[in-house]
C-alpha positions as CSV (number, residue, x, y, z in Angstrom):
1,M,9.3,95.0,-1.0
2,I,12.5,93.5,0.4
3,A,10.8,90.3,1.3
4,A,9.3,90.1,-2.2
5,V,12.7,90.6,-3.8
6,N,14.3,88.0,-1.6
7,H,11.5,85.6,-2.4
8,A,12.0,86.2,-6.2
9,L,15.7,85.7,-5.9
10,D,15.2,82.5,-3.9
11,S,12.8,81.3,-6.6
12,I,15.3,82.1,-9.4
13,R,18.0,80.3,-7.5
14,A,15.8,77.2,-6.9
15,G,14.9,77.1,-10.6
16,A,18.5,77.3,-11.6
17,V,19.4,74.4,-9.2
18,A,16.5,72.3,-10.5
19,Q,17.5,72.9,-14.1
20,R,21.1,72.0,-13.4
21,D,20.1,68.8,-11.5
22,F,17.7,67.9,-14.3
23,S,20.5,68.2,-16.9
24,I,22.8,66.1,-14.8
25,H,20.2,63.4,-14.2
26,A,19.1,63.3,-17.8
27,A,22.6,63.0,-19.1
28,H,23.4,60.2,-16.7
29,E,20.2,58.3,-17.8
30,L,21.1,58.7,-21.5
31,R,24.5,57.2,-21.1
32,T,23.4,53.6,-20.7
33,P,21.0,53.3,-23.6
34,L,23.6,55.0,-25.9
35,A,26.3,52.5,-24.8
36,D,23.9,49.6,-25.4
37,L,23.0,50.9,-28.8
38,K,26.6,51.3,-29.8
39,L,27.4,47.7,-28.7
40,R,24.5,46.4,-30.9
41,L,25.7,48.4,-33.9
42,E,29.3,47.2,-33.4
43,S,28.0,43.6,-33.8
44,L,26.6,44.4,-37.3
45,A,28.6,44.2,-40.5
46,S,30.1,47.5,-41.6
47,D,28.1,49.4,-44.2
48,P,27.6,53.2,-44.8
49,D,24.4,53.4,-42.8
50,R,25.8,51.6,-39.8
51,D,29.0,53.7,-39.9
52,A,27.0,56.9,-40.1
53,A,24.9,55.8,-37.1
54,M,28.1,55.0,-35.1
55,Q,29.3,58.6,-35.8
56,D,26.0,60.0,-34.6
57,I,26.2,58.0,-31.4
58,D,29.7,59.1,-30.7
59,A,28.6,62.7,-31.3
60,M,25.7,62.3,-28.9
61,A,28.0,60.8,-26.3
62,R,30.4,63.7,-26.5
63,L,27.5,66.2,-26.2
64,I,26.2,64.4,-23.1
65,E,29.6,64.5,-21.5
66,Q,30.0,68.2,-22.3
67,L,26.5,69.0,-20.9
68,L,27.5,67.3,-17.7
69,H,30.7,69.4,-17.5
70,I,28.7,72.6,-18.2
71,A,26.1,71.7,-15.5
72,R,28.9,71.1,-12.9
73,L,30.8,74.2,-13.8
74,D,27.7,76.4,-13.6
75,G,26.6,74.8,-10.4
76,S,27.7,75.0,-6.8
77,T,30.3,72.3,-7.1
78,V,33.3,73.2,-5.0
79,F,36.6,72.6,-6.8
80,S,39.7,72.0,-4.8
81,L,41.8,75.1,-5.6
82,H,45.2,74.8,-4.2
83,S,48.9,75.3,-5.1
84,L,50.2,73.1,-7.8
85,Y,53.0,72.9,-10.4
86,L,51.5,73.9,-13.7
87,G,54.0,72.1,-15.9
88,E,53.8,68.9,-13.9
89,T,50.0,68.9,-14.1
90,V,50.0,69.5,-17.8
91,A,52.6,66.8,-18.3
92,Q,50.4,64.3,-16.5
93,V,47.4,65.2,-18.7
94,L,49.5,64.9,-21.9
95,H,50.9,61.5,-20.7
96,E,47.4,60.2,-20.5
97,A,45.6,61.9,-23.4
98,A,48.2,62.6,-26.1
99,P,49.2,59.0,-27.2
100,R,45.9,58.5,-29.0
101,L,46.4,61.8,-30.9
102,V,50.0,61.0,-31.8
103,S,49.3,57.5,-32.8
104,A,46.7,58.8,-35.2
105,G,49.2,61.0,-37.0
106,W,49.3,64.4,-35.2
107,L,52.6,65.8,-33.9
108,L,52.9,67.1,-30.4
109,E,55.6,69.3,-28.9
110,A,55.8,70.5,-25.2
111,D,58.0,73.2,-23.8
112,G,58.5,74.5,-20.2
113,L,56.9,71.6,-18.5
114,D,59.9,71.3,-16.2
115,L,59.6,74.9,-15.0
116,P,58.8,75.2,-11.3
117,V,55.8,77.4,-11.9
118,Q,53.3,77.2,-9.0
119,I,49.8,78.4,-9.5
120,I,46.5,78.2,-7.7
121,G,44.3,75.8,-9.6
122,D,42.5,72.5,-9.8
123,S,44.1,69.5,-11.6
124,T,40.6,68.2,-12.7
125,L,39.7,71.5,-14.4
126,I,43.1,71.8,-16.1
127,A,42.7,68.2,-17.4
128,L,39.2,69.1,-18.7
129,I,40.6,72.2,-20.6
130,M,43.5,70.2,-22.1
131,R,41.3,67.3,-23.2
132,N,38.8,69.7,-24.9
133,L,41.6,71.4,-26.8
134,L,43.2,68.1,-27.8
135,D,39.8,66.8,-28.9
136,N,39.2,70.0,-31.0
137,V,42.6,69.3,-32.7
138,R,41.5,65.8,-33.5
139,K,38.1,66.8,-34.9
140,H,39.0,70.0,-36.8
141,T,42.6,69.6,-38.1
142,P,44.0,67.1,-40.5
143,A,46.5,64.4,-39.4
144,G,50.0,65.8,-39.7
145,T,49.1,69.0,-37.9
146,S,51.6,70.1,-35.3
147,V,50.5,70.9,-31.7
148,K,52.6,72.8,-29.2
149,V,51.9,73.2,-25.5
150,S,54.1,75.8,-23.7
151,V,54.3,76.8,-20.0
152,S,55.8,80.1,-19.1
153,N,57.2,81.5,-15.8
154,D,54.4,84.1,-15.6
155,G,51.8,81.3,-15.1
156,T,50.6,81.2,-18.7
157,L,49.9,78.1,-20.8
158,L,49.9,78.5,-24.6
159,F,48.2,75.9,-26.8
160,T,48.9,76.3,-30.5
161,D,48.4,74.2,-33.7
162,T,49.3,74.5,-37.4
163,G,45.8,73.6,-38.6
164,P,43.4,75.6,-40.7
165,G,42.5,77.9,-37.8
166,L,39.1,79.2,-36.9
167,P,36.7,80.8,-39.4
168,R,36.9,84.6,-39.8
169,E,33.4,85.1,-38.3
170,F,34.2,83.1,-35.2
171,P,33.9,85.3,-32.1
172,Y,37.3,86.1,-30.6
173,S,36.2,87.9,-27.4
174,T,33.7,85.4,-25.9
175,F,33.0,81.8,-26.4
176,A,29.2,81.4,-26.6
177,R,27.8,78.0,-26.1
178,F,26.7,75.9,-29.1
179,V,28.7,78.1,-31.5
180,R,30.5,75.9,-34.0
181,G,33.2,76.7,-36.5
182,N,31.2,74.9,-39.2
183,D,27.7,73.5,-39.9
184,D,28.6,69.9,-39.4
185,A,26.8,68.8,-36.2
186,R,28.8,65.6,-36.1
187,S,32.1,67.5,-35.8
188,G,31.2,69.0,-32.5
189,S,28.5,70.6,-30.3
190,G,30.1,74.1,-29.9
191,L,30.6,73.6,-26.2
192,G,34.3,72.8,-25.9
193,L,35.8,76.3,-25.9
194,S,33.0,77.6,-23.6
195,I,33.8,74.8,-21.2
196,C,37.5,75.9,-21.3
197,E,36.6,79.5,-20.6
198,T,34.2,78.6,-17.8
199,A,36.8,76.3,-16.2
200,M,39.4,79.0,-16.3
201,R,37.0,81.5,-14.6
202,R,36.4,79.0,-11.8
203,M,40.1,79.1,-11.2
204,S,40.2,83.0,-11.4
205,G,42.1,82.8,-14.6
206,T,41.5,83.8,-18.2
207,F,41.1,81.9,-21.5
208,R,41.5,83.8,-24.8
209,L,42.0,83.2,-28.4
210,E,45.3,84.6,-29.7
211,P,45.6,86.2,-33.1
212,T,47.9,84.2,-35.4
213,V,49.0,84.2,-39.1
214,S,47.9,80.6,-39.4
215,G,46.5,77.9,-37.2
216,A,44.9,78.5,-33.9
217,A,46.3,79.6,-30.5
218,F,44.8,79.7,-27.1
219,R,46.3,81.4,-24.1
220,M,45.4,80.4,-20.5
221,T,46.6,82.7,-17.7
222,F,46.6,81.2,-14.2
223,R,46.8,82.9,-10.8
224,L,50.3,82.5,-9.5
225,D,50.9,81.2,-6.0
226,R,52.6,84.2,-4.4
227,D,53.4,82.3,-1.2
228,P,54.8,78.9,-2.5
229,R,55.9,76.5,0.2
C-alpha cells in the first residue's frame, strides 16, 4: 500500500511538472508569431478593425506573460530570498515602471521609500507584484487617478488608488485565477492579483485587499530581517 501511494504521488508530481513545462513552452512558442502579427498590423493604415485587432493582440501578449509567471511561481523555481531594503527595491521598480503611467496622465505619490526597512524577499518577485498593480491601475482606472505607494517600518507596503474600486461581488479573501472585475476580456485576464498573492506567498508574506471608502487598497506584509547586517 505504501509503495502504491508513493507511486501515485510520483505520478501526480510528474503530471504537474509536465503541465507546467508545457505551459512554459507553449507560451514561449506563441510569443514570436504574435510579435510578427503585430508588426504586420502596424504597417497597415489605421481603421476600427485594425485597431481592435491590435488591442486583441496586446491582450493575448499580456495573458501569455502572465501564464509564464504563474507557471514559474507554481513550479520548483528557486527564488533568491535574501535580506534587502524594501523602500530601495520599490523605488527602483517605480523608477523603471512609473514614467509610462505618469506621462499618460496618472498621478503617483510615494512615501517611506527612504526608511531603512530590511526584509527577506526577492527583488524580481517584488517587481512582478508592483508591475501588476501598476498595470491594473492603467487598465481599470481613468487618467487623473492618484496612486500612492507607502512603506512602513513594520515591513508593510500599501498600494492605494483613488479610482472606482473593485466591484462589490469581487472576492476579498482570496484571489482566484481568471476572476475579472468586469466582463471585458480585453481589459485583463483575471490573473494579476492572483500572481501578486502567489508571489507574496513565495516570500512567506501576505497580500490582501484592504477595505476602503473609495478606490482600491492592497496591503503587502513582508517578513522582516530580524538579524540585519
